[in-house]
C-alpha positions as CSV (number, residue, x, y, z in Angstrom):
1,M,-33.3,-42.5,69.6
2,E,-33.4,-45.2,67.0
3,V,-32.0,-48.7,67.8
4,S,-31.1,-51.3,65.3
5,K,-33.0,-54.5,64.8
6,E,-30.1,-56.5,66.2
7,T,-30.0,-54.4,69.3
8,E,-33.8,-54.8,69.8
9,Q,-33.3,-58.6,69.5
10,K,-30.6,-58.5,72.1
11,I,-32.8,-56.5,74.4
12,G,-35.5,-59.1,74.0
13,Q,-33.0,-61.9,74.7
14,L,-31.9,-60.0,77.8
15,Q,-35.5,-59.8,79.0
16,M,-35.9,-63.5,78.5
17,F,-32.8,-64.1,80.7
18,E,-34.3,-61.9,83.4
19,Q,-37.5,-63.9,83.3
20,S,-35.5,-67.1,83.6
21,L,-33.6,-65.7,86.6
22,Q,-37.0,-64.9,88.2
23,S,-38.2,-68.4,87.6
24,F,-35.0,-70.0,89.0
25,L,-35.2,-67.8,92.1
26,G,-38.8,-68.9,92.7
27,Q,-37.9,-72.6,92.3
28,R,-34.8,-72.3,94.4
29,Q,-36.8,-70.6,97.2
30,Q,-39.4,-73.5,97.1
31,F,-36.6,-76.1,97.4
32,Q,-35.0,-74.2,100.3
33,V,-38.4,-74.1,102.2
34,Q,-38.7,-77.8,101.6
35,L,-35.1,-78.3,102.8
36,V,-35.8,-76.4,106.0
37,E,-38.9,-78.4,106.7
38,T,-37.1,-81.7,106.1
39,E,-34.2,-80.7,108.4
40,S,-36.7,-79.7,111.0
41,A,-38.5,-83.1,110.7
42,L,-35.1,-84.9,111.0
43,N,-34.4,-82.9,114.2
44,E,-37.8,-83.7,115.7
45,I,-37.6,-87.4,114.9
46,E,-34.6,-87.7,117.2
47,N,-36.7,-86.4,120.2
48,T,-39.6,-88.8,119.8
49,E,-40.3,-92.5,120.4
50,K,-43.0,-92.9,117.7
51,A,-42.9,-91.6,114.1
52,Y,-45.8,-90.8,111.9
53,K,-46.1,-90.2,108.2
54,I,-48.8,-88.5,106.2
55,I,-50.0,-90.6,103.3
56,G,-52.7,-88.9,101.3
57,N,-55.2,-87.5,103.8
58,I,-54.3,-89.7,106.7
59,M,-51.4,-89.9,109.1
60,V,-50.1,-93.4,109.9
61,E,-47.5,-94.7,112.3
62,T,-44.3,-95.7,110.6
63,D,-40.9,-97.2,111.5
64,K,-38.7,-94.4,112.9
65,N,-35.5,-95.5,111.2
66,E,-37.2,-96.0,107.9
67,L,-38.7,-92.5,108.0
68,K,-35.3,-91.1,109.0
69,T,-33.7,-92.7,106.0
70,E,-36.4,-91.3,103.7
71,L,-35.9,-87.8,105.1
72,Q,-32.2,-88.1,104.7
73,S,-32.6,-89.1,101.1
74,K,-35.1,-86.2,100.5
75,K,-32.6,-83.8,102.2
76,E,-29.8,-84.9,99.9
77,M,-32.0,-84.6,96.8
78,L,-33.1,-81.1,97.8
79,E,-29.5,-80.0,98.4
80,L,-28.5,-81.3,95.0
81,R,-31.5,-79.5,93.3
82,I,-30.6,-76.3,95.0
83,K,-26.9,-76.6,93.9
84,T,-28.1,-77.3,90.4
85,M,-30.4,-74.3,90.4
86,E,-27.7,-72.1,91.7
87,K,-25.3,-73.2,89.0
88,Q,-27.9,-72.6,86.3
89,E,-28.8,-69.2,87.8
90,S,-25.1,-68.3,87.8
91,Q,-24.7,-69.2,84.1
92,V,-27.7,-67.2,83.1
93,R,-26.6,-64.2,85.1
94,E,-23.2,-64.4,83.4
95,K,-24.8,-64.5,79.9
96,A,-27.2,-61.7,80.8
97,S,-24.3,-59.6,82.1
98,K,-22.3,-60.1,78.9
99,L,-25.4,-59.4,76.7
100,Q,-26.1,-56.2,78.7
101,S,-22.6,-55.0,78.1
102,E,-22.9,-55.7,74.4
103,I,-26.2,-53.8,74.3
104,L,-24.8,-50.8,76.1
105,T,-21.8,-50.7,73.8
106,K,-24.0,-50.9,70.7
107,I,-26.4,-48.2,72.0
108,K,-23.5,-45.8,72.7
109,K,-22.1,-46.5,69.2
110,E,-25.5,-45.8,67.6
111,D,-25.9,-42.4,69.3
């Protein structure tokens, strides 16, 4: 079966979309892991009197409220990044789906 150059280009573009989706998935998973860790740290900070923070290779005592504020800020930033990644992922999925339909239609016509 012979496919046209245009169809070959669209197949290549579809493969690029698939690679982008894999990349988004990996990044989103990393952000979700960080979010779970941050939420866990926020929960633990409530049950302790002293708070510590890792700076470079050392752990230093820090103000509990200050650390809580930092963790809340980090949590908000991670949630925003995850939402952004999900939105981008959705857009690429939509484009890939349309392109896949176009490719299948063209291939059927070429047969």
